[in-house]
C-alpha positions as CSV (number, residue, x, y, z in Angstrom):
1,M,119.9,130.9,140.9
2,N,118.4,127.6,139.7
3,R,116.9,127.8,136.3
4,P,113.9,125.4,135.8
5,D,114.9,124.5,132.2
6,K,118.4,123.5,133.4
7,A,117.0,121.1,136.0
8,L,115.1,119.2,133.3
9,K,118.2,118.6,131.2
10,R,119.6,115.3,132.2
11,D,120.5,113.5,128.9
12,R,123.7,114.1,127.0
13,L,124.3,114.1,123.2
14,E,127.8,113.7,121.8
15,A,129.0,114.0,118.2
16,R,132.4,113.8,116.5
17,I,133.0,116.9,114.4
18,S,136.0,118.4,112.5
19,P,137.9,121.4,113.9
20,E,136.5,123.4,111.0
21,Q,132.9,122.5,111.9
22,K,133.5,123.3,115.6
23,S,134.9,126.7,114.6
24,L,132.0,127.4,112.3
25,F,129.4,126.4,115.0
26,Q,131.2,128.4,117.7
27,R,131.2,131.5,115.4
28,A,127.5,131.2,114.7
29,A,126.7,130.6,118.4
30,M,128.7,133.7,119.3
31,L,126.9,135.8,116.7
32,R,123.6,134.7,118.3
33,G,124.8,135.3,121.8
34,Q,124.5,131.7,122.8
35,T,126.8,129.0,124.1
36,L,127.9,126.4,121.6
37,S,125.7,123.8,123.4
38,D,122.6,126.0,123.4
39,Y,123.2,126.9,119.8
40,V,123.5,123.3,118.7
41,V,120.5,122.2,120.7
42,N,118.3,125.0,119.4
43,I,119.3,124.5,115.8
44,V,118.8,120.7,116.0
45,Q,115.5,121.1,117.8
46,Q,114.2,123.5,115.1
47,D,115.3,121.2,112.3
48,A,113.8,118.2,114.0
49,E,110.4,119.9,114.5
50,E,110.4,121.1,110.9
51,T,111.4,117.7,109.5
52,I,108.7,116.0,111.5
53,H,106.1,118.6,110.6
54,K,106.9,118.3,106.8
55,N,106.7,114.5,107.0
56,E,103.3,114.5,108.9
57,L,101.8,117.0,106.5
58,I,99.8,115.6,103.5
59,T,100.1,117.6,100.4
60,L,97.6,117.0,97.6
61,S,97.6,118.2,94.1
62,A,94.4,120.1,92.9
63,R,93.3,116.9,91.1
64,D,93.9,114.7,94.2
65,S,92.0,117.2,96.4
66,R,89.0,117.1,94.0
67,I,89.0,113.3,94.0
68,F,89.3,113.2,97.8
69,V,86.4,115.7,98.4
70,D,84.3,113.9,95.8
71,T,84.8,110.6,97.5
72,L,83.8,112.1,100.9
73,L,80.7,113.8,99.4
74,N,79.7,110.9,97.2
75,P,80.8,107.7,98.8
76,R,80.3,104.4,97.0
77,G,78.4,101.6,98.6
78,P,80.1,98.5,99.9
79,N,81.5,96.1,97.3
80,D,81.0,92.4,97.3
81,A,84.2,91.7,99.3
82,L,83.1,94.1,102.0
83,R,79.6,92.6,102.1
84,A,81.1,89.1,102.5
85,A,83.4,90.3,105.3
86,F,80.5,91.9,107.1
87,E,78.5,88.6,106.8
88,D,81.5,86.6,108.1
89,H,81.8,89.0,111.0
90,K,78.1,88.7,111.9
91,E,78.4,84.9,111.8
92,F,81.6,84.9,113.9
93,T,80.2,87.3,116.5
94,G,76.7,85.7,116.5
95,Q,75.0,89.0,115.7
């Protein structure tokens, strides 16, 4: 029977590992009832997703959170440099 997930798997990933690592990975895969390939792919995918999630997440301290919210609720007006840039833009675009 054709499994749809198998049909999508076209790329290969190879890695050099020690005999001890292979034995360890095979034992863990067996304990999970998976093939070695499925075990490695699942573990690597989980770790990749977690790593990406942690690096995309912004963590602020309580102080940083207060400063951020205060800045959103009470924004400063434009400074001289921003006013000058806006005037330059208006001149450049003819507006």
